[in-house]
N, C-alpha and C positions, 0 to 999 in steps of 0.2 A: 736619197741625195748625198749621203756620204759614199755611197760607191761610184758614184758621177765625181766627185771631186777626189779619189785617192790616187788616180795617174798624175793629174796635173799639178797635186801636190808633194806625191814625190818624188817627181820629174824637179819641180823649184828646190827642193832643199838638194836635190841633187846637185843640181846648178847652180845655188850658192855656195853648194861644197869646195864645185870644182873652181869656182870662178874664186874663194876664199886662198884657196892651196897655191893657186895659178898668182895672185896678188902679191901673197908670202913668200914665192920662187923669186919673182920677178924684182920686187923692191924688199930687201929681206929688212925686220927689223934694228934696231940699234940695241944689240944684246948690253949695255951698260949695267955691269956687276952682275951680281945674285939674284936680285932681286928683278931684275928684268927680264931674265933667263926662267927662273922662279914664275914669273907671269906669264910669260908668253909658251912654256910649259903645259900648264896648266891651263891656260885659254885652249889651247893646239888639242887636250887632251878631252875638255869638255863639249868640243865640237867636235870631236870623233867621235864621242860618246851619245850626244843628241843626235849625229845624223846616224848614228847606226842602232840605236832607239827607234826614232822616226820610220825607218825603213824596216824595219821588223814589224813596229805598229801599224802602218801603211799597208804593208805585203799582205795580211789579216788570212786566215784560216784556212789555206787549200785544201787540204786534205778531208776525203770523207773519215768520220770516227771509226776507230776501229769495230766499235759494237753494230755499227750500221753496214760495214764493209763486208762484217766474216756472215751478216745476216743475208747478205745480197747475193754471196756467193753459194751458201746453203741453199737457198732456193733455185741457185739456178745450176747448181749440181743435182738437188731433189729432179729437178726437172730434167735433166741429160739421162740421167739415171732411169728415170720410171716413166716410159711411154706413156702410163694411164694419168700421170701428173697432166701432162699436155694438154686433158683437156679442162684442167686449172689454170693456165698460162691466161694471163689476160690477151689482147689482142696486140697487142706493143709488144709484148714478151713475143711471141709470134713473129707481128712484124720485122725485130729484132733476127729473130731465126732464120728469120727467110734471105732477110740482106748478108747474114754470113752466108746461107748457104749460096747466095751469090756470085761469091770471092773465087778468084780461083784457086785453085788447088794448095798449092805454096802459100797462101794464105792463110787458108782455111788449117794448115797446119802448125801455124804459128800461132792460133788461135790453141791450141791442145794445151799448152802453156800458159795463154796469157786471158783468166775470163775476162768476157764482155757481162758487168752487172748493168739494172735501170735499176739509177735513181728517181727520187721526187726533188733531190734540191738544185735542181738549176737556177732557178730563180735568183736562189742567197749563192751561187756561183758566179749565174750572171753567165751561164753557156750552155750549149747544145750538148755538149761532153766534153769528157779531160782524158788524158793520156796520163796513168801515174806510174811511178818505174823507171826504172833504165832504158836504154835499147836494148836490141837485139842483142849488137853485138858483147855488152857488158856484162848483165845481169847479175848486177850487185845489188837488187832490192827485189821484193814482189812488183810484178808488174800488171795493171790493170785498165782495163777503155769502162769509164762510166758512160751511159749514154740518161742523158735529162729525158727524161718523159713528159714529165712536165712543163719545159719550157719546150720542147718538141712539136707537143700537142696544141701549148698554148698562139704557136706561131703558123703550124705549118698544119694543125690539127681540122681544117675545113673542110678538107679534098682528102681523102684516102691516100691516092695515089700519088700527092705532092707530098703529105706525110713519109712517106712509103721510100720515096726518092730522096728526102733529108734525111731520113735513117740511116740511109745506105751510105747517104755521102758525109754524113756525122761519123758512122763506122770507117770510114777506107779513112777519115781526115787524122785521125785517132791511131789508127793504123802504120799510118806514114809516117807520126811522132815515133810510135814502137822501132819500128823502122832506120829510124835515125833523123827523122827529117824535122830542123827546127822551122815556125811558122813563115818566116818566110818566102822558106822550099816549100810546104806545104800547099799556099794559097797559087804560091807559081803552079802548081801541079794542077790548078782549079778546085781545091777542094776543101 
């Protein structure tokens, strides 16, 4: 329930803040004396701090924890280095590997420095995948693409071909973010 209300509450708080600032700008209060100035300054500071606190509280934790990320990267790297471990890979991990193999060579080369990891935290994040990091152009942070097995299998696992198609679509969607596309642009591409 909290996840459902997060967006509308965040939007309402932003709207209230913007409307309040516009009202103060359009009809500034009379600041008679130091007492009035102090009251308005304290009220404005309280409004800014409350808005900042609410924005941070409602945005939640979107990152994977470092230990979880490191575990996923180690597993992925072990699978890549040792062909014998490929037999230990889950069917879903093999499906992700096949989706990577179907990418054009230029995009596969981008993934040499951007790990693609499989996680079970999709329900928590309410997503099929996430891209974490900067775009290819900036590269100030560690980049990674996370595909959420639990939500993909929950929604598309009834048919292996449908699941494989959605895994590939999600991978391409997150890769487009890595290339610098914003959400609206990626959706405009049909991903």
